[in-house]
N, C-alpha and C positions, 0 to 999 in steps of 0.2 A: 594444896594437894601434895601429899607425900610422894616423892619420886619413885620409891620401890613399888607401892601399889599401882601407880600409874603405868609403870613398865610392865608389870604382870598383867594388868587389864588389857593393855595393847597387844601383848603377846597372845593372850587368850582370844582376843578379838580377831587378830590376823590368822591365828590357827583355825578358828572357827570358819572364817571366810574361805581359807584354803581347802579345808575339808568339805565344806559345802559345795565349792566349785568342783572338787574332785568327785563328789558323789553324783552330781548332775552329769558330769562327763561319763562316769562309769555306767550310768543308766541309759544314756542317750547314744553314746558313740557306738555301742554294739549294733545299732540299726544301720550303720555304715559298713559296706563290704570291706573287710581287711585286705582283700586282693587289690583294692585301689588305695587304701589308706591303712597301712599295717598297724599303727597304734590302736586302732579300733578293736583289734583282736585281743589285746591285753586288758582293755578297759574294764570289762565285766568282772575280772578276778578280784578287784579291789572293792567291789560293791558291798559285800557283807560287813567288812571291817569299817568302811567309811560310813555306812548307814548307822552302825552302832555308835561310832564316835559322835556323829552329828546329833543323834538322839540324846547322848549324855551331856552335850553342851547345854541343852534346854534347861534342866534343873539347876545347872551352875549359874546361868544368867538370871533365872527366876530368884535364886537365893540372893544374888547381888542386886536384885531389883532393877535390872537393865532390860530394855526392850530388844537387845541384840539376839534374844532367843528366836526372834522372827526369822533370822538368817537361816538357822537350822530348820525351822518349820517349813520355810519356803522350799529348801532343798529336798526335804522329805516328801513334800507334796509333789514336786516336779518329778521325783524319782519313783513315784508309786508304781509305775509299770515294772520297774526292775524288781521291786518287792513282790509284785503279783505273780511273777514267773519263777521266783527264787524260793519262795516259802509256801509250804502247804498249811492251810488254816483249819484242816479237819481234825480237830483234837479229840473228838469223841467217836471216831470210827465211822463206818459207812451207814450202819443202821438199816441196810437193805438186805433182805433175805434172798438167797439164791432160788431161782425157779427152774422149771424144766427147759427154759430157753437160755439159761445162763451157761457160759463157758469161760474157761480160764486160759490166758495167754502169758507165757513166761519168756523173758529175754535174758540171756546169760552169756557174757563173754567168759568162757571157761579157762582162758589162758592156757590152752593146750591141755586141758584136763589136769593141770598141775604138773605137767611134764617140764623138767628143768634140765637143760644140757643133756637131753635124750635119756634122762633117768626119771622114773616114776617116783612120785612122792605119795606113799600109801596113806598117810593121815589126811592130806588134802583130797586125794581121790575118794576116800571114805566119806569125807564131809560133803563132797559134791553129790555122791550117790544118796546120802541120807537126806539132803535137801530135796532132791528130785523125787525120791520115793515118798517123802512126807507131803510135799506140796502137790504132787501128782497133777501138773498142769495138763489141760486137754491139748494145748498146742505149745510146743517147746521149741524156741528158736535159739540156737547156740552159735555164737561167733567164736572164732579161734578154736574150733573143735579139732580134736585129734583122735584118730583110731588107728589100730594096727592089725594087719592080717597075718603077721608072723605068729606061729604057734606059741612062741615063748613070750609074747607081748600081750597087751591088753586090747581086746576087740571092743572098744567102747561103743561103737555103733550097735553091734548086736546085743551087748550087755544092757544098754539103756532101752532098746526096743523090748527086750525080754522082761527086764525087771520093772519097767514102768508101763508095760502093756500098750505099746504103740504099734498098731497094724500098718501105719503108713509113715513114710519118711521121704525126704528129698535131700540128698547130700551132694553139695558142690565141692569138688576137690580143687583147691587152689594151688597146691603143690604137693609133691610126693618125694620122699627120700627113701633110698634103698628098696624101691618097688613096693614096700608094704606099709611104710609110715605115711599116712595120709592126713593132710591138714586142710581145713576148709570151713564152710558154713553148712549147717544142717537144720532142717525143720522136721520135727517129729510131730505126728498128729494122730488123734483118735478119730478125726473126721476124714472122709475120703479126700484125697488130693486129685482134683480134676484137671489141673493144668499147671505147668511149671515153666520157668524161664530164668536164665542168668543174664544179667544186664551189665555190659562193660562199665567198670566203676573205678578200678585202680585204687581200691581202698586198703585199709589195714596197715599193719606194721611195715610190710615190704612193698606196699602200693601195688599188690597183685591180686587183691580180693574183689570178686564181683558182687554186685547187688543181686539178691535172690528174691524171686517173686513166685508165690504159689497161690493158686485159687483153691479154696476149700469149700466143701459142701457142708455148711454148719446148720444143723437142724432144718435142712431143706432149703436153705438160702446160700447162694454163692457169695463168698467173701474173698477179697484179695488181700494177701498179706505180703508185705515187703520187709525184708530184714537185711541189715548190712553193718559193716564195720568201717567207719570212716577213717581217714588218714590219721595215723598216730603221730605224736610228737617225736617218736623215735628216741626217747631219752634213755640213757643207760644209768648204771649205778653212780658213776662219776658226775653225771648231770644232776641227779637228785641231790648229791652232796653239795653242789654249787648253789642250791637254794639257800639264801641267807649268807652266802660267802661274800668276801670282799675282793675276790680274785676277778678282775675285770675280764681277763681272757676267757675264763670258764663261763661267766655270765653272758658274754657276747656269743659264745658258742651255743648255749642253751637258747638264747633269744633268736638266733639264726634258725635253729631247727623249728622253733615254734612258728616263726614267720612263714617258713615254707609250708608247714602243715596247715596254717590258716588258709592260704591260697588254694591248696588242694581240696580242703573241705568245702570251700565256697562252690567249686565246680561240682563236687559230689552232692552237696545239698540241693543244687539246682536240678541235678539228674533225678534225685528222689522226689522233689517237688513236682517235676514234670510227669513222673509216673503216677503220682497221686492225682494230678489234674486231669489226666486223660483216662483214668480208670472208669469203667462203667459200673463198678460194683462198690459196695461199702468197703472201705480200706482201713487196714491196721498197719501201722509202721512200727517196727521194733528195731533195736540195735544199740550198739556202742557208738555214739556220735563223736566221742572224744571232744565234746564241746559242752560247756555249761549252759543252763537255760538263758542266761543273759549273754547271748552271742548271736551273730548274724547267721551262723549255721542253723541253730535251733529255730530262729525266727523264720528262716526260709523254708525249712522242712515242714514245720507245723502250719505255717500260713494261716489262712482263715477257715480251713476245712477240717482240721484235726483238733481233738481234745487231748490234753496231757493227762493221762490217767492218774499220775501222782497228784497234780494240782486239784483234780476232782475229788480224790478220796484220801490222799496222803497228808502227812503233817511234818512240820519242821523243814530242814534243808533237804532231807531225803538223800543223804549221802549214799552213793553207789560205788565209789572208788576208794580203796583203803589207804592209799598213799597221799602224802603232801598236805592235804587240808581236810578238815571235817565238813567242809561245805561243798565238796565236789560231787555234783549229780551229773553224770555223763551217759547213763544208760536209761533207755526210755521205752515206754509203750504208749504210742499215740493212736487214738481211735477216731474214726470219722464221726460226724455228728449224727449219723444214723444209729449209733450205738448209745446205750446207757452204760455208764461206768458205775458198776455196783460196789466194787471193792478194789483195794490196792495194797500190796505188801512188798517189803524189801527183806530178803532173807540173808541176814548178816551172819557169817560164819568165820571163825578164826582161820587165818591162812589164805583166804581168798583175796585176790587182787580186786576183782569186781564182784559185787553182790548181785545175785539174781533178783530181778524185779518181776512182779506178777500182777496182772489185772484180771478182775472178773467182769465180764461184759455180757450184754444181751442186745439183740437187735430190736429197735423200736418198730412196732407194727401198728 
């Protein structure tokens, strides 16, 4: 046996074992609450890369005529749950035609309608309005919404109502600056809103955003809709620069922020799951969860009662967040099993931090 090939083979084998173990951990640890075991909150982020690496080990071992390919195969089988929530397999579209009972629901974190440092960004604002006017969802849920009552500023609430023909809306103001600059969560609807509620939640970037609940009369049936913005990582530009950095201090700071947000989201996920469980009506949950599908937060909210509209009709990773990674899906439309998910789309537009997601649904009768 030549020494160099033997060393390479062992390195290849140990690397395969390490990646396989990491893949299994990344798939299973997110089932554990990060509030009690914080590493569980980070585990799911590595899943896509580890899954691909383990898959690539298989042809390498087959070429070498070694049975070590079974290591990767075992890891891939054990981690199939992670793949099932991370990847949409509907490559050929929905194939279901809209009916008179169909309706569309869009969820969109508008990042204050593109407002940055109290200044409007006209190109982003125009992109947002173009998406809304083209998609024309029947129900539009907007987190991190911003509108202004000052005559020299943009009254986005009235503009969207008028330009997209929404006769009904429910706007929860989470905070106001200078009496006219309003920030919050809003639901626009073409269906009558028969009841509303704001539920203490402490979500969003500043942990001061409530969970919004509305009951809608959709084609004669009462439907409950919940929409919210879960606790953010509160990362700034310097924190994003720390990704891939060797600066231990910066990395520690970023990880500290992420650990705190994991614990906050566990509590918020339990609140949302509780609202779903006690509802007497078919439920739709939308929002920016600030959590990937392979997370305790997602698992808790979805539970066994809700369908993920993306998994039902979407394809690929379904990226909804523009920064950091091409695999980040953190914005959702989840529908109760009383609904048929007919279609799903992601509206990607340059300049947006979050991409609007929209599902076409109908109630089963």
